[in-house]
HTML snippet that shows the backbone in 3Dmol.js (N, CA, C, O; Angstrom):
<script src="https://3Dmol.org/build/3Dmol-min.js"></script>
<div id="view" style="width:600px;height:400px;position:relative"></div>
<script>
const pdb = `
ATOM      1  N   MET A   1       0.797  -1.007   0.041  1.00  0.00           N
ATOM      2  CA  MET A   1      -0.169   0.440  -0.404  1.00  0.00           C
ATOM      3  C   MET A   1       0.856   1.004  -0.100  1.00  0.00           C
ATOM      4  O   MET A   1       0.625   1.922  -0.888  1.00  0.00           O
ATOM      5  N   TYR A   2       2.147   1.400   0.500  1.00  0.00           N
ATOM      6  CA  TYR A   2       2.794   1.946   0.608  1.00  0.00           C
ATOM      7  C   TYR A   2       3.385   2.631  -0.896  1.00  0.00           C
ATOM      8  O   TYR A   2       3.542   3.810  -1.212  1.00  0.00           O
ATOM      9  N   ASN A   3       3.614   1.452  -1.603  1.00  0.00           N
ATOM     10  CA  ASN A   3       3.839   1.700  -2.802  1.00  0.00           C
ATOM     11  C   ASN A   3       2.783   2.409  -3.853  1.00  0.00           C
ATOM     12  O   ASN A   3       3.138   3.135  -4.782  1.00  0.00           O
ATOM     13  N   TRP A   4       1.687   2.131  -3.597  1.00  0.00           N
ATOM     14  CA  TRP A   4       0.542   2.677  -4.229  1.00  0.00           C
ATOM     15  C   TRP A   4       0.378   3.942  -3.759  1.00  0.00           C
ATOM     16  O   TRP A   4      -0.098   4.744  -4.562  1.00  0.00           O
ATOM     17  N   THR A   5       0.704   4.413  -2.438  1.00  0.00           N
ATOM     18  CA  THR A   5       0.494   5.935  -2.357  1.00  0.00           C
ATOM     19  C   THR A   5       1.357   6.588  -2.914  1.00  0.00           C
ATOM     20  O   THR A   5       1.063   7.543  -3.632  1.00  0.00           O
ATOM     21  N   GLY A   6       2.684   6.178  -2.683  1.00  0.00           N
ATOM     22  CA  GLY A   6       4.013   6.690  -3.294  1.00  0.00           C
ATOM     23  C   GLY A   6       3.643   6.993  -4.877  1.00  0.00           C
ATOM     24  O   GLY A   6       3.533   8.095  -5.414  1.00  0.00           O
ATOM     25  N   ARG A   7       3.505   5.841  -5.388  1.00  0.00           N
ATOM     26  CA  ARG A   7       3.256   6.362  -7.197  1.00  0.00           C
ATOM     27  C   ARG A   7       2.005   7.135  -7.390  1.00  0.00           C
ATOM     28  O   ARG A   7       1.790   7.658  -8.483  1.00  0.00           O
ATOM     29  N   THR A   8       0.830   7.289  -6.020  1.00  0.00           N
ATOM     30  CA  THR A   8      -0.066   8.229  -6.347  1.00  0.00           C
ATOM     31  C   THR A   8       0.298  10.058  -6.167  1.00  0.00           C
ATOM     32  O   THR A   8      -0.117  11.001  -6.840  1.00  0.00           O
ATOM     33  N   ILE A   9       1.127  10.032  -5.110  1.00  0.00           N
ATOM     34  CA  ILE A   9       1.999  11.385  -4.866  1.00  0.00           C
ATOM     35  C   ILE A   9       2.466  11.577  -6.073  1.00  0.00           C
ATOM     36  O   ILE A   9       2.229  12.618  -6.687  1.00  0.00           O
ATOM     37  N   SER A  10       3.379  10.339  -6.696  1.00  0.00           N
ATOM     38  CA  SER A  10       4.409  11.133  -7.538  1.00  0.00           C
ATOM     39  C   SER A  10       3.881  11.696  -8.851  1.00  0.00           C
ATOM     40  O   SER A  10       4.417  12.402  -9.706  1.00  0.00           O
ATOM     41  N   LYS A  11       2.627  11.149  -8.744  1.00  0.00           N
ATOM     42  CA  LYS A  11       1.649  11.544 -10.339  1.00  0.00           C
ATOM     43  C   LYS A  11       1.576  12.963  -9.962  1.00  0.00           C
ATOM     44  O   LYS A  11       2.084  13.726 -10.783  1.00  0.00           O
ATOM     45  N   ASP A  12       1.006  13.553  -8.795  1.00  0.00           N
ATOM     46  CA  ASP A  12       0.555  14.686  -8.718  1.00  0.00           C
ATOM     47  C   ASP A  12       1.105  15.187  -7.165  1.00  0.00           C
ATOM     48  O   ASP A  12       0.289  15.248  -6.246  1.00  0.00           O
ATOM     49  N   PRO A  13       2.519  15.532  -6.946  1.00  0.00           N
ATOM     50  CA  PRO A  13       2.582  15.935  -5.511  1.00  0.00           C
ATOM     51  C   PRO A  13       1.808  16.695  -4.772  1.00  0.00           C
ATOM     52  O   PRO A  13       2.047  16.707  -3.565  1.00  0.00           O
ATOM     53  N   PHE A  14       0.504  17.657  -5.378  1.00  0.00           N
ATOM     54  CA  PHE A  14      -0.006  18.681  -4.655  1.00  0.00           C
ATOM     55  C   PHE A  14      -1.222  18.072  -4.341  1.00  0.00           C
ATOM     56  O   PHE A  14      -1.883  18.670  -3.492  1.00  0.00           O
ATOM     57  N   ILE A  15      -1.624  17.200  -4.728  1.00  0.00           N
ATOM     58  CA  ILE A  15      -2.890  15.812  -4.459  1.00  0.00           C
ATOM     59  C   ILE A  15      -3.128  16.138  -2.882  1.00  0.00           C
ATOM     60  O   ILE A  15      -4.243  16.413  -2.439  1.00  0.00           O
ATOM     61  N   VAL A  16      -1.899  16.073  -2.050  1.00  0.00           N
ATOM     62  CA  VAL A  16      -1.790  15.901  -0.457  1.00  0.00           C
ATOM     63  C   VAL A  16      -2.356  17.137  -0.259  1.00  0.00           C
ATOM     64  O   VAL A  16      -3.237  17.103   0.599  1.00  0.00           O
ATOM     65  N   TYR A  17      -2.163  18.215  -0.747  1.00  0.00           N
ATOM     66  CA  TYR A  17      -2.958  19.480  -0.353  1.00  0.00           C
ATOM     67  C   TYR A  17      -4.449  19.314  -0.576  1.00  0.00           C
ATOM     68  O   TYR A  17      -5.253  19.726   0.261  1.00  0.00           O
ATOM     69  N   LYS A  18      -4.788  18.774  -1.586  1.00  0.00           N
ATOM     70  CA  LYS A  18      -6.220  18.737  -1.979  1.00  0.00           C
ATOM     71  C   LYS A  18      -7.103  17.943  -1.168  1.00  0.00           C
ATOM     72  O   LYS A  18      -8.239  18.276  -0.830  1.00  0.00           O
ATOM     73  N   LYS A  19      -6.299  16.492  -0.774  1.00  0.00           N
ATOM     74  CA  LYS A  19      -7.205  15.221  -0.310  1.00  0.00           C
ATOM     75  C   LYS A  19      -6.461  14.664   0.732  1.00  0.00           C
ATOM     76  O   LYS A  19      -5.490  15.158   1.304  1.00  0.00           O
ATOM     77  N   LYS A  20      -7.044  13.517   0.938  1.00  0.00           N
ATOM     78  CA  LYS A  20      -6.107  12.720   1.910  1.00  0.00           C
ATOM     79  C   LYS A  20      -5.901  11.499   0.911  1.00  0.00           C
ATOM     80  O   LYS A  20      -6.793  10.862   0.351  1.00  0.00           O
ATOM     81  N   ILE A  21      -4.550  11.317   0.815  1.00  0.00           N
ATOM     82  CA  ILE A  21      -4.328   9.665   0.070  1.00  0.00           C
ATOM     83  C   ILE A  21      -4.450   8.533   0.428  1.00  0.00           C
ATOM     84  O   ILE A  21      -3.499   7.752   0.407  1.00  0.00           O
ATOM     85  N   LYS A  22      -5.452   8.255   0.769  1.00  0.00           N
ATOM     86  CA  LYS A  22      -5.272   6.346   1.271  1.00  0.00           C
ATOM     87  C   LYS A  22      -6.257   5.715   0.238  1.00  0.00           C
ATOM     88  O   LYS A  22      -7.227   6.231  -0.316  1.00  0.00           O
ATOM     89  N   PRO A  23      -5.665   4.266   0.115  1.00  0.00           N
ATOM     90  CA  PRO A  23      -6.211   3.245  -0.582  1.00  0.00           C
ATOM     91  C   PRO A  23      -7.707   2.885  -0.096  1.00  0.00           C
ATOM     92  O   PRO A  23      -8.212   2.903   1.027  1.00  0.00           O
ATOM     93  N   SER A  24      -8.208   2.563  -1.317  1.00  0.00           N
ATOM     94  CA  SER A  24      -9.812   2.006  -0.537  1.00  0.00           C
ATOM     95  C   SER A  24      -9.697   0.913  -0.365  1.00  0.00           C
ATOM     96  O   SER A  24      -8.777   0.177  -0.723  1.00  0.00           O
ATOM     97  N   VAL A  25     -11.124   0.548   0.515  1.00  0.00           N
ATOM     98  CA  VAL A  25     -10.853  -1.143   1.425  1.00  0.00           C
ATOM     99  C   VAL A  25     -10.837  -1.868  -0.195  1.00  0.00           C
ATOM    100  O   VAL A  25      -9.761  -2.408  -0.455  1.00  0.00           O
ATOM    101  N   PRO A  26     -11.705  -1.927  -1.100  1.00  0.00           N
ATOM    102  CA  PRO A  26     -11.447  -2.988  -2.240  1.00  0.00           C
ATOM    103  C   PRO A  26      -9.660  -3.296  -2.619  1.00  0.00           C
ATOM    104  O   PRO A  26      -9.040  -4.359  -2.668  1.00  0.00           O
ATOM    105  N   ARG A  27      -9.200  -1.820  -2.849  1.00  0.00           N
ATOM    106  CA  ARG A  27      -7.703  -2.140  -2.875  1.00  0.00           C
ATOM    107  C   ARG A  27      -6.846  -2.762  -2.199  1.00  0.00           C
ATOM    108  O   ARG A  27      -5.929  -3.464  -2.625  1.00  0.00           O
ATOM    109  N   ILE A  28      -7.198  -2.453  -0.831  1.00  0.00           N
ATOM    110  CA  ILE A  28      -6.551  -3.111   0.105  1.00  0.00           C
ATOM    111  C   ILE A  28      -6.826  -4.814   0.351  1.00  0.00           C
ATOM    112  O   ILE A  28      -5.964  -5.643   0.644  1.00  0.00           O
ATOM    113  N   VAL A  29      -7.818  -4.979   0.208  1.00  0.00           N
ATOM    114  CA  VAL A  29      -8.413  -6.710  -0.208  1.00  0.00           C
ATOM    115  C   VAL A  29      -7.759  -6.968  -1.229  1.00  0.00           C
ATOM    116  O   VAL A  29      -6.584  -7.269  -1.014  1.00  0.00           O
ATOM    117  N   SER A  30      -8.056  -6.961  -2.161  1.00  0.00           N
ATOM    118  CA  SER A  30      -7.471  -7.281  -3.386  1.00  0.00           C
ATOM    119  C   SER A  30      -6.103  -7.467  -3.277  1.00  0.00           C
ATOM    120  O   SER A  30      -5.671  -8.610  -3.428  1.00  0.00           O
ATOM    121  N   THR A  31      -5.231  -6.425  -3.010  1.00  0.00           N
ATOM    122  CA  THR A  31      -3.854  -6.504  -2.695  1.00  0.00           C
ATOM    123  C   THR A  31      -3.606  -7.417  -1.870  1.00  0.00           C
ATOM    124  O   THR A  31      -2.592  -8.008  -2.241  1.00  0.00           O
ATOM    125  N   ILE A  32      -4.139  -7.961  -0.657  1.00  0.00           N
ATOM    126  CA  ILE A  32      -3.808  -8.945   0.463  1.00  0.00           C
ATOM    127  C   ILE A  32      -3.999 -10.109  -0.381  1.00  0.00           C
ATOM    128  O   ILE A  32      -3.151 -11.001  -0.351  1.00  0.00           O
ATOM    129  N   ALA A  33      -5.379 -10.233  -1.399  1.00  0.00           N
ATOM    130  CA  ALA A  33      -5.277 -11.347  -1.644  1.00  0.00           C
ATOM    131  C   ALA A  33      -4.442 -11.758  -3.099  1.00  0.00           C
ATOM    132  O   ALA A  33      -4.439 -12.953  -3.396  1.00  0.00           O
ATOM    133  N   TYR A  34      -3.893 -11.004  -3.804  1.00  0.00           N
ATOM    134  CA  TYR A  34      -2.967 -10.896  -4.750  1.00  0.00           C
ATOM    135  C   TYR A  34      -1.357 -11.433  -4.167  1.00  0.00           C
ATOM    136  O   TYR A  34      -0.363 -11.955  -4.671  1.00  0.00           O
ATOM    137  N   ASN A  35      -1.730 -11.019  -2.982  1.00  0.00           N
ATOM    138  CA  ASN A  35      -0.128 -10.946  -2.318  1.00  0.00           C
ATOM    139  C   ASN A  35       0.371 -12.521  -1.703  1.00  0.00           C
ATOM    140  O   ASN A  35       1.499 -13.004  -1.612  1.00  0.00           O
ATOM    141  N   SER A  36      -1.136 -13.141  -1.288  1.00  0.00           N
ATOM    142  CA  SER A  36      -1.096 -14.251  -0.624  1.00  0.00           C
ATOM    143  C   SER A  36      -0.681 -15.453  -1.761  1.00  0.00           C
ATOM    144  O   SER A  36       0.128 -16.375  -1.650  1.00  0.00           O
ATOM    145  N   ILE A  37      -1.453 -15.117  -2.758  1.00  0.00           N
ATOM    146  CA  ILE A  37      -1.204 -16.221  -4.029  1.00  0.00           C
ATOM    147  C   ILE A  37      -0.104 -16.052  -4.258  1.00  0.00           C
ATOM    148  O   ILE A  37       0.423 -17.146  -4.057  1.00  0.00           O
ATOM    149  N   LEU A  38       0.923 -15.087  -4.685  1.00  0.00           N
ATOM    150  CA  LEU A  38       2.064 -14.705  -5.091  1.00  0.00           C
ATOM    151  C   LEU A  38       2.983 -15.875  -3.999  1.00  0.00           C
ATOM    152  O   LEU A  38       3.645 -16.849  -4.359  1.00  0.00           O
ATOM    153  N   LEU A  39       2.702 -15.288  -2.370  1.00  0.00           N
ATOM    154  CA  LEU A  39       3.807 -15.910  -1.788  1.00  0.00           C
ATOM    155  C   LEU A  39       3.278 -17.537  -1.561  1.00  0.00           C
ATOM    156  O   LEU A  39       4.096 -18.263  -0.997  1.00  0.00           O
ATOM    157  N   ARG A  40       2.157 -18.065  -1.905  1.00  0.00           N
ATOM    158  CA  ARG A  40       1.826 -19.357  -1.954  1.00  0.00           C
ATOM    159  C   ARG A  40       2.264 -19.800  -2.626  1.00  0.00           C
ATOM    160  O   ARG A  40       2.652 -20.901  -2.237  1.00  0.00           O
ATOM    161  N   GLU A  41       2.663 -19.450  -4.288  1.00  0.00           N
ATOM    162  CA  GLU A  41       3.246 -20.256  -5.554  1.00  0.00           C
ATOM    163  C   GLU A  41       4.968 -20.082  -5.406  1.00  0.00           C
ATOM    164  O   GLU A  41       5.797 -20.835  -5.915  1.00  0.00           O
ATOM    165  N   SER A  42       5.265 -18.795  -4.509  1.00  0.00           N
ATOM    166  CA  SER A  42       6.976 -18.779  -4.570  1.00  0.00           C
ATOM    167  C   SER A  42       7.018 -20.083  -3.242  1.00  0.00           C
ATOM    168  O   SER A  42       7.627 -21.089  -3.607  1.00  0.00           O
ATOM    169  N   ASP A  43       6.651 -20.123  -2.316  1.00  0.00           N
ATOM    170  CA  ASP A  43       6.878 -21.062  -1.836  1.00  0.00           C
ATOM    171  C   ASP A  43       6.326 -22.625  -1.857  1.00  0.00           C
ATOM    172  O   ASP A  43       6.464 -23.384  -0.897  1.00  0.00           O
ATOM    173  N   GLN A  44       5.604 -23.029  -3.252  1.00  0.00           N
ATOM    174  CA  GLN A  44       5.939 -23.991  -3.683  1.00  0.00           C
ATOM    175  C   GLN A  44       6.775 -23.897  -4.812  1.00  0.00           C
ATOM    176  O   GLN A  44       6.995 -25.010  -5.288  1.00  0.00           O
ATOM    177  N   ILE A  45       7.155 -23.251  -5.232  1.00  0.00           N
ATOM    178  CA  ILE A  45       8.271 -23.147  -6.015  1.00  0.00           C
ATOM    179  C   ILE A  45       9.569 -23.767  -5.619  1.00  0.00           C
ATOM    180  O   ILE A  45      10.175 -24.663  -6.207  1.00  0.00           O
ATOM    181  N   LYS A  46       9.993 -22.943  -4.186  1.00  0.00           N
ATOM    182  CA  LYS A  46      11.217 -23.079  -3.340  1.00  0.00           C
ATOM    183  C   LYS A  46      11.081 -24.842  -3.265  1.00  0.00           C
ATOM    184  O   LYS A  46      11.865 -25.686  -3.699  1.00  0.00           O
ATOM    185  N   ASP A  47      10.074 -24.976  -2.706  1.00  0.00           N
ATOM    186  CA  ASP A  47       9.426 -27.020  -2.334  1.00  0.00           C
ATOM    187  C   ASP A  47      10.366 -27.671  -3.459  1.00  0.00           C
ATOM    188  O   ASP A  47      11.400 -28.324  -3.319  1.00  0.00           O
ATOM    189  N   LEU A  48       9.686 -27.288  -4.607  1.00  0.00           N
ATOM    190  CA  LEU A  48       9.766 -28.072  -5.838  1.00  0.00           C
ATOM    191  C   LEU A  48      11.485 -27.997  -6.063  1.00  0.00           C
ATOM    192  O   LEU A  48      12.124 -28.997  -6.392  1.00  0.00           O
ATOM    193  N   ARG A  49      12.126 -26.634  -5.829  1.00  0.00           N
ATOM    194  CA  ARG A  49      13.423 -26.767  -6.238  1.00  0.00           C
ATOM    195  C   ARG A  49      14.021 -27.223  -4.995  1.00  0.00           C
ATOM    196  O   ARG A  49      15.185 -27.398  -5.357  1.00  0.00           O
ATOM    197  N   LEU A  50      13.976 -27.531  -3.755  1.00  0.00           N
ATOM    198  CA  LEU A  50      14.678 -28.241  -2.796  1.00  0.00           C
ATOM    199  C   LEU A  50      14.236 -29.618  -3.061  1.00  0.00           C
ATOM    200  O   LEU A  50      15.053 -30.327  -2.473  1.00  0.00           O
ATOM    201  N   THR A  51      13.248 -30.461  -3.721  1.00  0.00           N
ATOM    202  CA  THR A  51      12.783 -31.383  -3.705  1.00  0.00           C
ATOM    203  C   THR A  51      13.840 -32.220  -5.003  1.00  0.00           C
ATOM    204  O   THR A  51      14.330 -33.349  -4.977  1.00  0.00           O
ATOM    205  N   ILE A  52      13.920 -31.172  -6.039  1.00  0.00           N
ATOM    206  CA  ILE A  52      14.668 -31.644  -7.324  1.00  0.00           C
ATOM    207  C   ILE A  52      16.160 -31.801  -6.842  1.00  0.00           C
ATOM    208  O   ILE A  52      16.804 -32.801  -7.160  1.00  0.00           O
ATOM    209  N   ASN A  53      16.593 -30.993  -6.220  1.00  0.00           N
ATOM    210  CA  ASN A  53      18.052 -30.841  -5.487  1.00  0.00           C
ATOM    211  C   ASN A  53      18.541 -32.079  -4.633  1.00  0.00           C
ATOM    212  O   ASN A  53      19.564 -32.764  -4.632  1.00  0.00           O
ATOM    213  N   TYR A  54      17.307 -32.067  -3.873  1.00  0.00           N
ATOM    214  CA  TYR A  54      17.459 -33.490  -2.917  1.00  0.00           C
ATOM    215  C   TYR A  54      17.678 -34.745  -3.819  1.00  0.00           C
ATOM    216  O   TYR A  54      18.533 -35.624  -3.709  1.00  0.00           O
ATOM    217  N   LEU A  55      16.734 -34.608  -4.692  1.00  0.00           N
ATOM    218  CA  LEU A  55      16.539 -36.180  -5.516  1.00  0.00           C
ATOM    219  C   LEU A  55      17.859 -36.286  -6.638  1.00  0.00           C
ATOM    220  O   LEU A  55      18.170 -37.243  -7.347  1.00  0.00           O
ATOM    221  N   SER A  56      18.409 -35.137  -6.537  1.00  0.00           N
ATOM    222  CA  SER A  56      19.747 -35.071  -7.715  1.00  0.00           C
ATOM    223  C   SER A  56      20.571 -35.365  -6.844  1.00  0.00           C
ATOM    224  O   SER A  56      21.142 -36.183  -7.566  1.00  0.00           O
ATOM    225  N   GLU A  57      21.065 -35.408  -6.034  1.00  0.00           N
ATOM    226  CA  GLU A  57      21.962 -35.975  -4.718  1.00  0.00           C
ATOM    227  C   GLU A  57      22.296 -37.334  -5.034  1.00  0.00           C
ATOM    228  O   GLU A  57      22.957 -38.007  -4.243  1.00  0.00           O
TER     229      GLU A  57
END
`;
const viewer = $3Dmol.createViewer("view");
viewer.addModel(pdb, "pdb");
viewer.setStyle({}, {cartoon: {color: "spectrum"}});
viewer.zoomTo();
viewer.render();
</script>
């Protein structure tokens, strides 16, 4: 969420004087879901690599 806030401010730095910059609830929930899927896949890839290394020894 910090990256999203930073990108939003970098597009228009004076927006901080116009309104509060905070992500919406749907954006937060979708980011959590997206990150949990990515983490799960990266853990599965690590497990697969460890298994392949173990079997190749």
